[in-house]
N, CA, C, O and the ligand as a Tripos MOL2 file, in Angstrom:
@<TRIPOS>MOLECULE
protein
  265   263    67     0     0
PROTEIN
NO_CHARGES

@<TRIPOS>ATOM
      1 N        -122.0990   21.3220  -38.1280 N.3       1 MET1
      2 CA       -120.6110   20.9880  -38.4210 C.3       1 MET1
      3 C        -120.6480   19.5930  -38.8000 C.2       1 MET1
      4 O        -121.2220   18.7360  -38.1280 O.2       1 MET1
      5 N        -119.9510   19.3430  -40.0240 N.am      2 VAL2
      6 CA       -119.9070   17.9550  -40.5140 C.3       2 VAL2
      7 C        -118.5370   17.4450  -40.2510 C.2       2 VAL2
      8 O        -117.5140   18.0290  -40.6090 O.2       2 VAL2
      9 N        -118.5770   16.3480  -39.6190 N.am      3 LYS3
     10 CA       -117.2980   15.6200  -39.1780 C.3       3 LYS3
     11 C        -116.9840   14.9060  -40.3750 C.2       3 LYS3
     12 O        -117.8800   14.2030  -40.8420 O.2       3 LYS3
     13 N        -115.5500   14.9650  -41.1360 N.am      4 ARG4
     14 CA       -115.1950   14.2310  -42.1880 C.3       4 ARG4
     15 C        -114.1120   13.3540  -41.5870 C.2       4 ARG4
     16 O        -113.2730   13.6930  -40.7530 O.2       4 ARG4
     17 N        -114.2600   12.2940  -42.0960 N.am      5 LYS5
     18 CA       -113.0020   11.1630  -41.7800 C.3       5 LYS5
     19 C        -112.6010   10.5420  -43.0790 C.2       5 LYS5
     20 O        -113.3890    9.7580  -43.6070 O.2       5 LYS5
     21 N        -111.5370   10.7920  -43.6080 N.am      6 ASN6
     22 CA       -111.1580   10.1060  -44.7680 C.3       6 ASN6
     23 C        -110.6020    8.5480  -44.5550 C.2       6 ASN6
     24 O        -109.7060    8.2280  -43.7740 O.2       6 ASN6
     25 N        -111.2090    7.8210  -45.2730 N.am      7 GLU7
     26 CA       -110.7630    6.3670  -45.1850 C.3       7 GLU7
     27 C        -110.3820    5.7470  -46.4150 C.2       7 GLU7
     28 O        -111.1400    5.9260  -47.3680 O.2       7 GLU7
     29 N        -109.4300    5.1040  -46.5700 N.am      8 ILE8
     30 CA       -109.0720    4.3630  -47.7940 C.3       8 ILE8
     31 C        -109.7690    3.0200  -47.8700 C.2       8 ILE8
     32 O        -109.4030    2.1020  -47.1360 O.2       8 ILE8
     33 N        -110.7310    2.8780  -48.7090 N.am      9 ILE9
     34 CA       -111.3230    1.5550  -48.9400 C.3       9 ILE9
     35 C        -111.1400    0.8340  -50.1590 C.2       9 ILE9
     36 O        -111.7650    1.0970  -51.1870 O.2       9 ILE9
     37 N        -110.1740   -0.1950  -50.0420 N.am     10 PRO10
     38 CA       -109.4370   -0.8220  -51.0020 C.3      10 PRO10
     39 C        -110.4180   -1.2180  -52.3200 C.2      10 PRO10
     40 O        -110.2630   -0.9370  -53.5080 O.2      10 PRO10
     41 N        -111.3750   -1.9020  -51.7170 N.am     11 ARG11
     42 CA       -112.5750   -2.6280  -52.5020 C.3      11 ARG11
     43 C        -113.8920   -2.4320  -51.7840 C.2      11 ARG11
     44 O        -114.0320   -2.4650  -50.5620 O.2      11 ARG11
     45 N        -114.7970   -2.2330  -52.6350 N.am     12 PRO12
     46 CA       -116.0630   -2.3660  -52.0310 C.3      12 PRO12
     47 C        -116.5330   -3.7450  -51.9130 C.2      12 PRO12
     48 O        -117.2570   -4.2500  -52.7710 O.2      12 PRO12
     49 N        -116.1240   -4.3850  -50.8340 N.am     13 LYS13
     50 CA       -116.3190   -5.7380  -50.4240 C.3      13 LYS13
     51 C        -117.0620   -5.8890  -49.3520 C.2      13 LYS13
     52 O        -116.6650   -5.3980  -48.2950 O.2      13 LYS13
     53 N        -118.2570   -6.5780  -49.4050 N.am     14 SER14
     54 CA       -119.1500   -6.8130  -48.1280 C.3      14 SER14
     55 C        -119.3020   -8.0220  -47.6220 C.2      14 SER14
     56 O        -119.3750   -9.0170  -48.3440 O.2      14 SER14
     57 N        -119.3730   -8.0680  -46.2080 N.am     15 LEU15
     58 CA       -119.2470   -9.3790  -45.6030 C.3      15 LEU15
     59 C        -120.3740   -9.3840  -44.2690 C.2      15 LEU15
     60 O        -120.8010   -8.3680  -43.7200 O.2      15 LEU15
     61 N        -120.6890  -10.6550  -43.9500 N.am     16 PHE16
     62 CA       -121.6710  -10.7330  -42.7930 C.3      16 PHE16
     63 C        -120.7020  -10.8520  -41.6570 C.2      16 PHE16
     64 O        -119.7370  -11.6140  -41.7180 O.2      16 PHE16
     65 N        -120.9770  -10.0530  -40.5640 N.am     17 ILE17
     66 CA       -120.2840  -10.0730  -39.3790 C.3      17 ILE17
     67 C        -121.1790  -10.5410  -38.1790 C.2      17 ILE17
     68 O        -122.3940  -10.3500  -38.1240 O.2      17 ILE17
     69 N        -120.4670  -11.1450  -37.2720 N.am     18 LYS18
     70 CA       -121.1980  -11.3530  -36.0310 C.3      18 LYS18
     71 C        -120.5960  -10.4780  -34.9930 C.2      18 LYS18
     72 O        -119.4120  -10.5130  -34.6590 O.2      18 LYS18
     73 N        -121.5670   -9.6400  -34.4790 N.am     19 ILE19
     74 CA       -121.0480   -8.6300  -33.4780 C.3      19 ILE19
     75 C        -121.7080   -9.0140  -32.0430 C.2      19 ILE19
     76 O        -122.7680   -9.6360  -31.9790 O.2      19 ILE19
     77 N        -121.0690   -8.6380  -31.0350 N.am     20 LYS20
     78 CA       -121.4450   -8.6390  -29.7790 C.3      20 LYS20
     79 C        -121.8410   -7.2320  -29.2060 C.2      20 LYS20
     80 O        -120.9810   -6.3520  -29.2400 O.2      20 LYS20
     81 N        -122.9970   -6.9700  -28.7170 N.am     21 CYS21
     82 CA       -123.2520   -5.7490  -28.0270 C.3      21 CYS21
     83 C        -122.4750   -5.5030  -26.8750 C.2      21 CYS21
     84 O        -122.3600   -6.3730  -26.0120 O.2      21 CYS21
     85 N        -121.8890   -4.3140  -26.7710 N.am     22 THR22
     86 CA       -121.0380   -4.1300  -25.7060 C.3      22 THR22
     87 C        -121.7040   -3.6580  -24.3080 C.2      22 THR22
     88 O        -121.0700   -3.5440  -23.2590 O.2      22 THR22
     89 N        -123.0030   -3.4180  -24.4560 N.am     23 ASN23
     90 CA       -123.8350   -3.2240  -23.3540 C.3      23 ASN23
     91 C        -124.2700   -4.3750  -22.6720 C.2      23 ASN23
     92 O        -124.0640   -4.4500  -21.4610 O.2      23 ASN23
     93 N        -124.8810   -5.3480  -23.3170 N.am     24 CYS24
     94 CA       -125.4720   -6.6050  -22.7820 C.3      24 CYS24
     95 C        -124.8190   -7.9410  -23.1550 C.2      24 CYS24
     96 O        -125.0690   -8.9930  -22.5660 O.2      24 CYS24
     97 N        -124.0140   -7.8270  -24.1170 N.am     25 ALA25
     98 CA       -123.4060   -9.1450  -24.5670 C.3      25 ALA25
     99 C        -124.0730   -9.7610  -25.4990 C.2      25 ALA25
    100 O        -123.5280  -10.7570  -25.9740 O.2      25 ALA25
    101 N        -125.2670   -9.4070  -25.9680 N.am     26 ALA26
    102 CA       -126.2630  -10.3000  -26.8780 C.3      26 ALA26
    103 C        -125.4120  -10.1850  -28.3340 C.2      26 ALA26
    104 O        -124.7640   -9.1940  -28.6710 O.2      26 ALA26
    105 N        -125.5530  -11.3350  -29.0590 N.am     27 GLU27
    106 CA       -124.8250  -11.3940  -30.2430 C.3      27 GLU27
    107 C        -125.8000  -11.2230  -31.4050 C.2      27 GLU27
    108 O        -126.9380  -11.6790  -31.2930 O.2      27 GLU27
    109 N        -125.4670  -10.6740  -32.3680 N.am     28 HIS28
    110 CA       -126.0960  -10.3690  -33.5390 C.3      28 HIS28
    111 C        -125.2870  -10.6810  -35.0620 C.2      28 HIS28
    112 O        -124.1000  -10.4320  -35.2680 O.2      28 HIS28
    113 N        -126.0670  -11.1730  -35.8690 N.am     29 ILE29
    114 CA       -125.3180  -11.2640  -37.1460 C.3      29 ILE29
    115 C        -125.9280  -10.1970  -38.0920 C.2      29 ILE29
    116 O        -127.1520  -10.1140  -38.1940 O.2      29 ILE29
    117 N        -125.1270   -9.4100  -38.7590 N.am     30 THR30
    118 CA       -125.3470   -8.5980  -39.4990 C.3      30 THR30
    119 C        -124.4590   -8.2160  -40.7790 C.2      30 THR30
    120 O        -123.5140   -8.9360  -41.0990 O.2      30 THR30
    121 N        -124.7660   -7.1470  -41.4500 N.am     31 PHE31
    122 CA       -124.0870   -6.9760  -42.7440 C.3      31 PHE31
    123 C        -123.2150   -5.7330  -42.5310 C.2      31 PHE31
    124 O        -123.6980   -4.7130  -42.0400 O.2      31 PHE31
    125 N        -121.9390   -5.8180  -42.8990 N.am     32 ASP32
    126 CA       -120.9780   -4.6920  -42.4320 C.3      32 ASP32
    127 C        -121.2270   -3.4880  -43.3110 C.2      32 ASP32
    128 O        -120.7550   -2.4290  -42.8960 O.2      32 ASP32
    129 N        -121.8390   -3.4700  -44.3680 N.am     33 HIS33
    130 CA       -122.1840   -2.2830  -45.0640 C.3      33 HIS33
    131 C        -123.7050   -1.9220  -45.0360 C.2      33 HIS33
    132 O        -124.3390   -1.4940  -46.0010 O.2      33 HIS33
    133 N        -124.1780   -2.1530  -43.8170 N.am     34 SER34
    134 CA       -125.5960   -1.9260  -43.3980 C.3      34 SER34
    135 C        -125.9930   -0.2980  -43.7970 C.2      34 SER34
    136 O        -125.3060    0.6240  -43.3550 O.2      34 SER34
    137 N        -127.0000   -0.0910  -44.5490 N.am     35 THR35
    138 CA       -127.5000    1.2550  -44.8330 C.3      35 THR35
    139 C        -128.3220    1.7870  -43.7810 C.2      35 THR35
    140 O        -128.5210    3.0020  -43.7390 O.2      35 THR35
    141 N        -128.8810    0.9230  -42.8260 N.am     36 ALA36
    142 CA       -129.6250    1.3220  -41.6840 C.3      36 ALA36
    143 C        -128.9530    1.1220  -40.4530 C.2      36 ALA36
    144 O        -128.0420    0.3030  -40.3260 O.2      36 ALA36
    145 N        -129.4340    1.9470  -39.4190 N.am     37 VAL37
    146 CA       -128.8980    1.7220  -38.0080 C.3      37 VAL37
    147 C        -129.3130    0.5670  -37.5010 C.2      37 VAL37
    148 O        -130.5070    0.2690  -37.5130 O.2      37 VAL37
    149 N        -128.3110   -0.2790  -36.9590 N.am     38 VAL38
    150 CA       -128.7950   -1.6810  -36.3210 C.3      38 VAL38
    151 C        -128.7600   -1.3810  -34.8720 C.2      38 VAL38
    152 O        -127.8030   -0.7810  -34.3830 O.2      38 VAL38
    153 N        -129.8060   -1.7930  -34.1460 N.am     39 LYS39
    154 CA       -129.8840   -1.5600  -32.9000 C.3      39 LYS39
    155 C        -129.8320   -2.9270  -32.1870 C.2      39 LYS39
    156 O        -130.3420   -3.8780  -32.7790 O.2      39 LYS39
    157 N        -129.3310   -3.1050  -31.1080 N.am     40 CYS40
    158 CA       -129.5180   -4.3550  -30.3240 C.3      40 CYS40
    159 C        -130.9720   -4.6520  -30.0320 C.2      40 CYS40
    160 O        -131.7990   -3.8300  -29.6370 O.2      40 CYS40
    161 N        -131.1800   -5.9690  -30.2850 N.am     41 ARG41
    162 CA       -132.5380   -6.4100  -30.0070 C.3      41 ARG41
    163 C        -132.8800   -6.4220  -28.4720 C.2      41 ARG41
    164 O        -133.9900   -6.3130  -27.9510 O.2      41 ARG41
    165 N        -131.8980   -6.5500  -27.9960 N.am     42 ASN42
    166 CA       -131.9980   -6.8100  -26.4660 C.3      42 ASN42
    167 C        -132.2160   -5.5830  -25.6080 C.2      42 ASN42
    168 O        -133.1320   -5.4740  -24.7920 O.2      42 ASN42
    169 N        -131.3380   -4.7110  -25.8510 N.am     43 CYS43
    170 CA       -131.1310   -3.4200  -24.9340 C.3      43 CYS43
    171 C        -131.3730   -2.2350  -25.8300 C.2      43 CYS43
    172 O        -131.3100   -1.1680  -25.2190 O.2      43 CYS43
    173 N        -131.6440   -2.1320  -27.1720 N.am     44 ASN44
    174 CA       -131.5990   -1.0800  -28.0510 C.3      44 ASN44
    175 C        -130.4780   -0.0410  -28.2370 C.2      44 ASN44
    176 O        -130.6160    1.0560  -28.7770 O.2      44 ASN44
    177 N        -129.3030   -0.5680  -27.6900 N.am     45 GLU45
    178 CA       -127.9900    0.0320  -27.8940 C.3      45 GLU45
    179 C        -127.6700    0.0730  -29.3150 C.2      45 GLU45
    180 O        -127.7040   -0.9630  -29.9800 O.2      45 GLU45
    181 N        -127.3530    1.2280  -29.8400 N.am     46 ILE46
    182 CA       -126.9340    1.3450  -31.4750 C.3      46 ILE46
    183 C        -125.5860    0.8030  -31.5570 C.2      46 ILE46
    184 O        -124.5840    1.1930  -30.9560 O.2      46 ILE46
    185 N        -125.7250   -0.3180  -32.5290 N.am     47 LEU47
    186 CA       -124.5570   -1.2200  -32.8690 C.3      47 LEU47
    187 C        -123.8080   -0.9230  -34.2480 C.2      47 LEU47
    188 O        -122.6160   -1.1940  -34.3870 O.2      47 LEU47
    189 N        -124.4840   -0.4220  -35.1300 N.am     48 ILE48
    190 CA       -123.9950    0.1860  -36.4200 C.3      48 ILE48
    191 C        -124.6210    1.1990  -36.9080 C.2      48 ILE48
    192 O        -125.8480    1.2470  -36.9920 O.2      48 ILE48
    193 N        -123.7670    2.1940  -37.3140 N.am     49 VAL49
    194 CA       -124.1780    3.3960  -37.6790 C.3      49 VAL49
    195 C        -123.8900    3.5810  -39.3090 C.2      49 VAL49
    196 O        -122.7050    3.5270  -39.6400 O.2      49 VAL49
    197 N        -124.6720    3.7480  -40.1300 N.am     50 PRO50
    198 CA       -124.3190    3.9860  -41.5310 C.3      50 PRO50
    199 C        -123.5040    5.2570  -41.7940 C.2      50 PRO50
    200 O        -123.7290    6.3120  -41.2010 O.2      50 PRO50
    201 N        -122.6150    5.1090  -42.6480 N.am     51 THR51
    202 CA       -121.8320    6.2860  -43.0110 C.3      51 THR51
    203 C        -122.1770    6.5040  -44.5220 C.2      51 THR51
    204 O        -123.2930    6.1710  -44.9190 O.2      51 THR51
    205 N        -121.3270    7.0110  -45.3180 N.am     52 GLY52
    206 CA       -121.3350    7.0410  -46.6620 C.3      52 GLY52
    207 C        -120.9900    5.6830  -47.3380 C.2      52 GLY52
    208 O        -121.6080    5.2280  -48.3000 O.2      52 GLY52
    209 N        -120.0740    5.1680  -46.8070 N.am     53 GLY53
    210 CA       -119.5390    4.0470  -47.2000 C.3      53 GLY53
    211 C        -119.6520    2.6430  -46.3240 C.2      53 GLY53
    212 O        -120.6860    1.9760  -46.3050 O.2      53 GLY53
    213 N        -118.4940    2.3000  -45.6290 N.am     54 LYS54
    214 CA       -118.5400    1.2190  -44.6890 C.3      54 LYS54
    215 C        -119.0760    1.8560  -43.3020 C.2      54 LYS54
    216 O        -118.6880    2.8890  -42.7560 O.2      54 LYS54
    217 N        -120.1750    0.8590  -42.8460 N.am     55 ALA55
    218 CA       -120.7140    1.2490  -41.4920 C.3      55 ALA55
    219 C        -119.8080    1.4170  -40.5480 C.2      55 ALA55
    220 O        -118.7120    0.8560  -40.5770 O.2      55 ALA55
    221 N        -120.2020    2.2280  -39.6030 N.am     56 LYS56
    222 CA       -119.3550    2.2910  -38.3680 C.3      56 LYS56
    223 C        -119.6990    1.3190  -37.2940 C.2      56 LYS56
    224 O        -120.7890    1.4480  -36.7370 O.2      56 LYS56
    225 N        -118.9850    0.4720  -36.9820 N.am     57 ILE57
    226 CA       -119.4780   -0.4650  -36.0460 C.3      57 ILE57
    227 C        -119.0190   -0.1500  -34.6000 C.2      57 ILE57
    228 O        -117.8530    0.1030  -34.2960 O.2      57 ILE57
    229 N        -120.0550   -0.1930  -33.7550 N.am     58 ARG58
    230 CA       -119.7970    0.3530  -32.3770 C.3      58 ARG58
    231 C        -119.9730   -0.9320  -31.4900 C.2      58 ARG58
    232 O        -120.2530   -0.7580  -30.3040 O.2      58 ARG58
    233 N        -119.8430   -2.0920  -31.9290 N.am     59 ALA59
    234 CA       -119.9970   -3.2170  -31.1860 C.3      59 ALA59
    235 C        -118.6790   -4.1020  -31.3730 C.2      59 ALA59
    236 O        -117.8800   -3.8500  -32.2740 O.2      59 ALA59
    237 N        -118.5060   -5.0980  -30.5180 N.am     60 GLU60
    238 CA       -117.3250   -5.9620  -30.6850 C.3      60 GLU60
    239 C        -117.6620   -7.0560  -31.7340 C.2      60 GLU60
    240 O        -118.6170   -7.8330  -31.7080 O.2      60 GLU60
    241 N        -116.5990   -6.9460  -32.7360 N.am     61 ILE61
    242 CA       -116.7160   -7.9500  -33.8450 C.3      61 ILE61
    243 C        -116.1960   -9.4740  -33.4360 C.2      61 ILE61
    244 O        -115.0100   -9.7530  -33.2560 O.2      61 ILE61
    245 N        -117.1490  -10.2790  -33.3390 N.am     62 ILE62
    246 CA       -116.5830  -11.5600  -32.9000 C.3      62 ILE62
    247 C        -116.2110  -12.5730  -34.1260 C.2      62 ILE62
    248 O        -115.3590  -13.4510  -33.9960 O.2      62 ILE62
    249 N        -116.8850  -12.3710  -35.2340 N.am     63 ALA63
    250 CA       -116.6820  -13.2960  -36.4420 C.3      63 ALA63
    251 C        -116.9150  -12.6030  -37.6940 C.2      63 ALA63
    252 O        -117.6390  -11.6080  -37.7140 O.2      63 ALA63
    253 N        -116.3240  -13.0770  -38.7990 N.am     64 LYS64
    254 CA       -116.6790  -12.5350  -40.1100 C.3      64 LYS64
    255 C        -116.8860  -13.6500  -40.8350 C.2      64 LYS64
    256 O        -116.3520  -14.7280  -40.5760 O.2      64 LYS64
    257 N        -117.7880  -13.4170  -41.9170 N.am     65 TYR65
    258 CA       -118.1870  -14.4030  -42.8420 C.3      65 TYR65
    259 C        -118.3540  -13.8750  -44.1560 C.2      65 TYR65
    260 O        -119.1320  -12.9670  -44.4460 O.2      65 TYR65
    261 N        -117.4690  -14.5780  -45.0720 N.am     66 GLY66
    262 CA       -117.4600  -14.0630  -46.4530 C.3      66 GLY66
    263 C        -116.2110  -13.4350  -46.6760 C.2      66 GLY66
    264 O        -115.9640  -12.9230  -47.7680 O.2      66 GLY66
    265 ZN       -127.4410   -5.0420  -26.2580 Zn       67 ZN67
@<TRIPOS>BOND
     1     1     2 1
     2     2     3 1
     3     3     4 2
     4     3     5 am
     5     5     6 1
     6     6     7 1
     7     7     8 2
     8     7     9 am
     9     9    10 1
    10    10    11 1
    11    11    12 2
    12    11    13 am
    13    13    14 1
    14    14    15 1
    15    15    16 2
    16    15    17 am
    17    17    18 1
    18    18    19 1
    19    19    20 2
    20    19    21 am
    21    21    22 1
    22    22    23 1
    23    23    24 2
    24    23    25 am
    25    25    26 1
    26    26    27 1
    27    27    28 2
    28    27    29 am
    29    29    30 1
    30    30    31 1
    31    31    32 2
    32    31    33 am
    33    33    34 1
    34    34    35 1
    35    35    36 2
    36    35    37 am
    37    37    38 1
    38    38    39 1
    39    39    40 2
    40    39    41 am
    41    41    42 1
    42    42    43 1
    43    43    44 2
    44    43    45 am
    45    45    46 1
    46    46    47 1
    47    47    48 2
    48    47    49 am
    49    49    50 1
    50    50    51 1
    51    51    52 2
    52    51    53 am
    53    53    54 1
    54    54    55 1
    55    55    56 2
    56    55    57 am
    57    57    58 1
    58    58    59 1
    59    59    60 2
    60    59    61 am
    61    61    62 1
    62    62    63 1
    63    63    64 2
    64    63    65 am
    65    65    66 1
    66    66    67 1
    67    67    68 2
    68    67    69 am
    69    69    70 1
    70    70    71 1
    71    71    72 2
    72    71    73 am
    73    73    74 1
    74    74    75 1
    75    75    76 2
    76    75    77 am
    77    77    78 1
    78    78    79 1
    79    79    80 2
    80    79    81 am
    81    81    82 1
    82    82    83 1
    83    83    84 2
    84    83    85 am
    85    85    86 1
    86    86    87 1
    87    87    88 2
    88    87    89 am
    89    89    90 1
    90    90    91 1
    91    91    92 2
    92    91    93 am
    93    93    94 1
    94    94    95 1
    95    95    96 2
    96    95    97 am
    97    97    98 1
    98    98    99 1
    99    99   100 2
   100    99   101 am
   101   101   102 1
   102   102   103 1
   103   103   104 2
   104   103   105 am
   105   105   106 1
   106   106   107 1
   107   107   108 2
   108   107   109 am
   109   109   110 1
   110   110   111 1
   111   111   112 2
   112   111   113 am
   113   113   114 1
   114   114   115 1
   115   115   116 2
   116   115   117 am
   117   117   118 1
   118   118   119 1
   119   119   120 2
   120   119   121 am
   121   121   122 1
   122   122   123 1
   123   123   124 2
   124   123   125 am
   125   125   126 1
   126   126   127 1
   127   127   128 2
   128   127   129 am
   129   129   130 1
   130   130   131 1
   131   131   132 2
   132   131   133 am
   133   133   134 1
   134   134   135 1
   135   135   136 2
   136   135   137 am
   137   137   138 1
   138   138   139 1
   139   139   140 2
   140   139   141 am
   141   141   142 1
   142   142   143 1
   143   143   144 2
   144   143   145 am
   145   145   146 1
   146   146   147 1
   147   147   148 2
   148   147   149 am
   149   149   150 1
   150   150   151 1
   151   151   152 2
   152   151   153 am
   153   153   154 1
   154   154   155 1
   155   155   156 2
   156   155   157 am
   157   157   158 1
   158   158   159 1
   159   159   160 2
   160   159   161 am
   161   161   162 1
   162   162   163 1
   163   163   164 2
   164   163   165 am
   165   165   166 1
   166   166   167 1
   167   167   168 2
   168   167   169 am
   169   169   170 1
   170   170   171 1
   171   171   172 2
   172   171   173 am
   173   173   174 1
   174   174   175 1
   175   175   176 2
   176   175   177 am
   177   177   178 1
   178   178   179 1
   179   179   180 2
   180   179   181 am
   181   181   182 1
   182   182   183 1
   183   183   184 2
   184   183   185 am
   185   185   186 1
   186   186   187 1
   187   187   188 2
   188   187   189 am
   189   189   190 1
   190   190   191 1
   191   191   192 2
   192   191   193 am
   193   193   194 1
   194   194   195 1
   195   195   196 2
   196   195   197 am
   197   197   198 1
   198   198   199 1
   199   199   200 2
   200   199   201 am
   201   201   202 1
   202   202   203 1
   203   203   204 2
   204   203   205 am
   205   205   206 1
   206   206   207 1
   207   207   208 2
   208   207   209 am
   209   209   210 1
   210   210   211 1
   211   211   212 2
   212   211   213 am
   213   213   214 1
   214   214   215 1
   215   215   216 2
   216   215   217 am
   217   217   218 1
   218   218   219 1
   219   219   220 2
   220   219   221 am
   221   221   222 1
   222   222   223 1
   223   223   224 2
   224   223   225 am
   225   225   226 1
   226   226   227 1
   227   227   228 2
   228   227   229 am
   229   229   230 1
   230   230   231 1
   231   231   232 2
   232   231   233 am
   233   233   234 1
   234   234   235 1
   235   235   236 2
   236   235   237 am
   237   237   238 1
   238   238   239 1
   239   239   240 2
   240   239   241 am
   241   241   242 1
   242   242   243 1
   243   243   244 2
   244   243   245 am
   245   245   246 1
   246   246   247 1
   247   247   248 2
   248   247   249 am
   249   249   250 1
   250   250   251 1
   251   251   252 2
   252   251   253 am
   253   253   254 1
   254   254   255 1
   255   255   256 2
   256   255   257 am
   257   257   258 1
   258   258   259 1
   259   259   260 2
   260   259   261 am
   261   261   262 1
   262   262   263 1
   263   263   264 2
@<TRIPOS>SUBSTRUCTURE
     1 MET1         2 RESIDUE 1 A MET
     2 VAL2         6 RESIDUE 1 A VAL
     3 LYS3        10 RESIDUE 1 A LYS
     4 ARG4        14 RESIDUE 1 A ARG
     5 LYS5        18 RESIDUE 1 A LYS
     6 ASN6        22 RESIDUE 1 A ASN
     7 GLU7        26 RESIDUE 1 A GLU
     8 ILE8        30 RESIDUE 1 A ILE
     9 ILE9        34 RESIDUE 1 A ILE
    10 PRO10       38 RESIDUE 1 A PRO
    11 ARG11       42 RESIDUE 1 A ARG
    12 PRO12       46 RESIDUE 1 A PRO
    13 LYS13       50 RESIDUE 1 A LYS
    14 SER14       54 RESIDUE 1 A SER
    15 LEU15       58 RESIDUE 1 A LEU
    16 PHE16       62 RESIDUE 1 A PHE
    17 ILE17       66 RESIDUE 1 A ILE
    18 LYS18       70 RESIDUE 1 A LYS
    19 ILE19       74 RESIDUE 1 A ILE
    20 LYS20       78 RESIDUE 1 A LYS
    21 CYS21       82 RESIDUE 1 A CYS
    22 THR22       86 RESIDUE 1 A THR
    23 ASN23       90 RESIDUE 1 A ASN
    24 CYS24       94 RESIDUE 1 A CYS
    25 ALA25       98 RESIDUE 1 A ALA
    26 ALA26      102 RESIDUE 1 A ALA
    27 GLU27      106 RESIDUE 1 A GLU
    28 HIS28      110 RESIDUE 1 A HIS
    29 ILE29      114 RESIDUE 1 A ILE
    30 THR30      118 RESIDUE 1 A THR
    31 PHE31      122 RESIDUE 1 A PHE
    32 ASP32      126 RESIDUE 1 A ASP
    33 HIS33      130 RESIDUE 1 A HIS
    34 SER34      134 RESIDUE 1 A SER
    35 THR35      138 RESIDUE 1 A THR
    36 ALA36      142 RESIDUE 1 A ALA
    37 VAL37      146 RESIDUE 1 A VAL
    38 VAL38      150 RESIDUE 1 A VAL
    39 LYS39      154 RESIDUE 1 A LYS
    40 CYS40      158 RESIDUE 1 A CYS
    41 ARG41      162 RESIDUE 1 A ARG
    42 ASN42      166 RESIDUE 1 A ASN
    43 CYS43      170 RESIDUE 1 A CYS
    44 ASN44      174 RESIDUE 1 A ASN
    45 GLU45      178 RESIDUE 1 A GLU
    46 ILE46      182 RESIDUE 1 A ILE
    47 LEU47      186 RESIDUE 1 A LEU
    48 ILE48      190 RESIDUE 1 A ILE
    49 VAL49      194 RESIDUE 1 A VAL
    50 PRO50      198 RESIDUE 1 A PRO
    51 THR51      202 RESIDUE 1 A THR
    52 GLY52      206 RESIDUE 1 A GLY
    53 GLY53      210 RESIDUE 1 A GLY
    54 LYS54      214 RESIDUE 1 A LYS
    55 ALA55      218 RESIDUE 1 A ALA
    56 LYS56      222 RESIDUE 1 A LYS
    57 ILE57      226 RESIDUE 1 A ILE
    58 ARG58      230 RESIDUE 1 A ARG
    59 ALA59      234 RESIDUE 1 A ALA
    60 GLU60      238 RESIDUE 1 A GLU
    61 ILE61      242 RESIDUE 1 A ILE
    62 ILE62      246 RESIDUE 1 A ILE
    63 ALA63      250 RESIDUE 1 A ALA
    64 LYS64      254 RESIDUE 1 A LYS
    65 TYR65      258 RESIDUE 1 A TYR
    66 GLY66      262 RESIDUE 1 A GLY
    67 ZN67       265 GROUP 0 **** ****
């Protein structure tokens, strides 16, 4: 079963984000349009899940760049 979520994305704009792992509080700088799963370096928690467009961020965003 495919879960579909319709999201309106105004512009394909990508930026770097600083995220904090909700599990261990380690900070990571990554790309918000990541096409690969991003895992926490410290505890291996999945932080970013790629979707068709904007990646799904499962961590706390603490800063945005760009
Ligand atoms: Zn972690």
